[in-house]
C-alpha positions as CSV (number, residue, x, y, z in Angstrom):
1,X,69.6,-95.3,54.1
2,X,70.0,-92.8,51.2
3,X,73.3,-93.0,49.2
4,X,76.0,-90.4,49.2
5,X,75.6,-88.4,46.3
6,X,79.1,-86.8,46.2
7,X,80.4,-83.3,46.4
8,X,78.0,-80.3,46.5
9,X,79.2,-77.1,45.8
10,X,79.0,-73.9,48.1
11,X,80.2,-70.7,46.5
12,X,81.4,-68.3,49.0
13,X,79.2,-65.4,48.2
14,X,78.0,-62.5,49.9
15,X,74.2,-62.3,49.3
16,X,72.6,-58.9,49.7
17,X,68.9,-57.3,48.8
18,X,65.3,-57.8,49.4
19,X,64.1,-61.0,50.8
20,X,62.9,-62.2,47.4
21,X,66.3,-60.9,45.7
22,X,68.3,-63.1,48.3
23,X,66.0,-66.0,47.5
24,X,66.6,-65.7,43.9
25,X,70.1,-65.6,44.1
26,X,70.6,-68.5,46.7
27,X,68.4,-70.5,44.1
28,X,70.5,-69.6,41.2
29,X,73.8,-69.7,42.9
30,X,73.7,-72.8,45.1
31,X,70.3,-74.7,44.5
32,X,70.0,-74.6,40.7
33,X,73.7,-75.6,39.7
34,X,73.8,-78.3,42.4
35,X,70.8,-79.7,40.8
36,X,72.0,-79.9,37.3
37,X,75.4,-81.3,38.7
38,X,73.3,-84.0,40.2
39,X,70.8,-84.6,37.2
40,X,74.1,-85.0,34.9
41,X,75.2,-88.0,36.8
42,X,72.1,-89.2,38.4
43,X,68.8,-87.9,37.6
44,X,66.9,-89.8,40.2
45,X,69.2,-88.1,43.0
46,X,68.6,-84.7,41.5
47,X,64.8,-85.5,41.7
48,X,65.3,-86.3,45.3
49,X,67.6,-83.5,46.1
50,X,64.8,-80.9,44.8
51,X,62.2,-82.7,46.5
52,X,64.1,-82.2,49.7
53,X,64.6,-78.7,49.1
54,X,61.1,-78.0,48.2
55,X,59.6,-79.9,51.3
56,X,62.2,-78.1,53.9
57,X,61.5,-74.7,52.2
58,X,57.8,-75.2,52.6
59,X,57.9,-76.6,55.9
60,X,59.9,-73.2,57.0
61,X,56.9,-71.1,55.3
62,X,54.3,-73.2,57.4
63,X,56.3,-72.1,60.7
64,X,55.6,-68.7,59.7
65,X,52.3,-68.3,58.7
66,X,48.7,-69.3,60.3
67,X,47.5,-72.5,58.8
68,X,44.5,-70.6,56.9
69,X,47.3,-68.6,55.1
70,X,49.6,-71.6,54.4
71,X,46.5,-73.6,52.6
72,X,45.6,-70.6,50.9
73,X,48.9,-69.8,49.6
74,X,50.0,-73.6,48.9
75,X,46.6,-73.9,46.9
76,X,47.6,-70.8,44.6
77,X,51.0,-71.6,44.0
78,X,50.1,-75.6,43.3
79,X,47.2,-74.5,41.1
80,X,49.4,-72.1,38.9
81,X,52.5,-74.4,38.9
82,X,50.0,-77.0,37.2
83,X,48.5,-74.5,34.8
84,X,52.1,-73.5,33.6
85,X,53.4,-77.0,33.5
86,X,50.3,-78.3,31.4
87,X,50.9,-75.2,29.0
88,X,54.5,-76.2,28.6
89,X,53.8,-79.7,28.1
90,X,51.0,-79.1,25.6
91,X,48.6,-80.6,28.2
92,X,46.0,-78.0,28.4
93,X,42.4,-78.6,26.1
94,X,41.5,-75.9,24.1
């Protein structure tokens, strides 16, 4: 059973815009601040929280598109993210 992590703050916001703008605002105003708060108190809990948010979002996306489309986009996103991480962490070979 998972341990209770404490209070999570959900600001009362009215969020409007395009799908991308709304997603960014939700992330910036709800997900990110709560991940940062968790990280200060318990880095492992923050990692679990972020992992769960990622899994839920990926699952929701998978429900909305074909398996072929899903696999293609997950491969692209994963590849690009790994490349960015390697560059930021100085892990790319010249």
